[in-house]
N, C-alpha and C positions, 0 to 999 in steps of 0.2 A: 481471405484476401491477403495479398502481400504487395509491398512496394519496396523499391530500392532507392535509397537516398544517401549521398556521401559514403558510398561503398558499404552501406549497412542495409540489410534486408529486414524490414519490419513486417511482421505478420499479425493480423487481427481477425477476430471472429465478428460477424455482423448479425444482429438480431433485429427484427421488426422493420417497419417502413414508415413510421410516423414522421410528421413534419419537423419536429425538433430533434436535433442530433446530439447524442451524448457520447463521451468517451469515458470508460471506466479503467482506472489504473490500479492493478492489484498490488499487494504488499509483498513482504518477504516470505520465502518458501511457498510461493504460490505461482500459478500460471493463469492464463486467461480462463482455463477450464474451471478454476475455483469460483468464478463469478457467473457460472452458467445459470443458476437459479435466479440470481439477482437480475441478470440481463434479460432472461425470458420474462420475468415479471414486468420489468420496465418496458419491454418491447411491445406491450399492449398499447402503449401511448407514444413511444418514441422510436427513433432509429438509434440503436446502441452499438458502439464499436468497443471491443475489448482487446487491446493489443497484448501480445506477449512481450514483457520487458526483457532487457538484456540478460543473456545467460540462459534463457529458456529455449533450448533447441537451436541455438546459433552461437557462433564464436563471438567472443567479446574482445574487440580490438582496443577499446578504451572503456574505462569504468569511471563512475562518479556522476555528480549532479549535472554537469554540462552536457555530456553525451545523452543522458536520459531526457533532458529538456529538448535537445535537438531531435530525438526520436519522436517525442510528443509533437513537436512542431511539424514533422513530416506527416503524422497522422491527421493533425488538424488541417494542414494544407490540402491533403489528398481528399479528405472526406467533407470538408467545409464545416465540421462541427466547431462550436464555440462554447460548449458546456462540458465541464470535466468534474468527475468524482474520483477521489483518490482515497485509498485505505492505507494507513500506516506509512511506510516509506513511499508508497505511491502518492499519499497526501502531501508529503514533503516535496516531491517533484512537482505536483500540481500547483502548490502554493508558490514555490519559487518561479515556476513557469509563468504564473499570472503577472509577474513583474515585467515580463518582456514579450509574451505571446498574446494574441487576440482572444482572450477568454472572457466571456460575458458573465457566466455564472459558474461558481466554484463551490463544490461541496467537499469538505474535508473530514475524514473520520480518523481522529486521534493521531495526528502527525507526531512522531517521536523526536521532536526538536530538543536540542540541548537547552535546558531552562533551569535556573536556580543552581543548586549544587549537584543535581543529578546528571550523571553521564549515561545517556541511553545506549552507548556502545562500550561500556566498561567490560562487557563480556568478551570482547574481541580477542585479546591476547590468549585467554584460556581456550577459546574456540579454535584459534589457529593452531595451537599446540596439539589439540585433540584431532584436528583434521590431518595434521602432519603425521600422526601415528595411526591414521585410518580408523579412528574411534568415532565413527559418524553418529552413533546413538548418543554418546557422551556429548559431542558437539551440539547436537540438536537440543539436548536437555540444557546445556549451558545457555544457548540462545533463548530458549523458552523461559527459563527462570530469569534471565537478564531482562526480558521484556515484561516481567511481573506476572507471568502466567504460571499456574500450577505451584503457587508459592508454598502450599502446605503439604506437598507430596515430596518425600525424601528422594534425593538423586539416586540413592542405592536401590530404590524400588523402581524408579522410572527407567533407568538405563537398560536393565535386562529385558523388560517388557518391550521397550521400543526396539531393541536389537532384534527381537523375534519378529516384530511387525515389519521392520525394514527388509527382512529376508523373505517376506511373503511376496506374492505377485503384485498385490496392490501397493505394497510398500516401496516398490522400485522407483516410482515417480518421486516420492518424498526423499528417498535415498539420493537421487540425482540432484535434488534441489538444495540439499543441505550446504554444499559448497557455495551456492549463489548468495548466501547471506553476507559474504564479504563485499558483494556489490551493493547491497542495501546499507551496510555499514559505511561504505564510501560516500553514498548519497547523504546520509545523516551527518557525517563528519564535514562534508563540503558545505552543508547548510548551516553550520555553527555560526552564531552571531546574535546580536540583539534582536529581540522580537519586534522592536520598533521599526526594523527594516520593512515590515509588511504594512506599514501605514500608507505605502504608495500603491497598494493593490486596489485597483479600481473596480474589479468584478464584484457583483453581488455574491456574498459568501455565506454558506451554511456550515456551521461547526456542529459536527455530530460526535456523540460519545456514548459509551455504555455505562449504565448504572453500576455494573460490576467490574469495571476497568480499574486499573491501578491508580493510586493517588497521584502518581507522577504524571500520567497521561491526562488526568482531569486538570492537573495544575497547568499543563501546557495550554489547554483550552481556556483556562482562566486567564492566562497571560495574553493569549491572542485576542480574546473577545474585546477588550477595550482599545486595542490597537487598530484592528481592521475597520476601515471607514464605513462599510456597508455590510453589516453582519447580523445574523440571527443565530441562535443556538438551540439545539434540541438534545436532550438526554433521553436515551432509549431505555425503557424499563426492562430489567431482567436479563440483560445481555452484557457481554464484555467486548474485548478488543476485536474479536474475529466475527462479529455479528454478520458482516456482509458476505462471509464465506458460505459456500454450499452447506457446510456443517454447522453453521450458526443459525441465525434467523434472518435470512435475506429478505423475506416478505416484510418484516418490520422495517428494515432499512429502506426498501423500495417505497413503503408507505410514507416515509419521511422525505424521500427524494422527489416523489411524483409532484406534489404541489409546488415545490421549490423550482423545479425545472419546467413546469408546465407554462 
């Protein structure tokens, strides 16, 4: 499905035909295809819309939090959905959008907000230098380690392995997505500010996190939990930051989302 609003074409995948409508917002270095298994699981009970965020198969006229919120507004207006799940930078967009869009229920999986002394986009300068030199495997490793993933694997081991993977047929999609991380960094930077800002969120909110996720991401959830007025929290056992992805444990995430959105 596609729609055009404010000169921007927004495309999304639709799953199921249940009465309650959900929008799923993917995170960095993902497309709507990364939520295929999660959407198919939820489609047994809901109508699920999974848009491709900016930079995924379409030109980006403007980047940052504001344009991403306007894209979400277009999807909500067109579909009538009032329930949103976001992963990572998608969760940042969903949370900020809840301050101004008609969202009734909001599920957030580890939004990488600036909190405490940790800068979630401290990796950006090195990443930009590596992209400028067309060292995409190195740029990917910089982002991954900056997000707290693969902490115990040396860069020197990861970069050549990833370089081989990016040159394979299946690696082309990931290779094309690596430059889009600057869009996710812009979202996180635009959202910088005190967590107390979100005391105005009126939506029922579910905070989701993985038992194996970084201490920083757990800290963000610790900071948000006492601020949000109508909130519950669930920690998923045995998973990390990318549990909702096809390669993670989307069934576990769906099991947590289903009773919340039902």
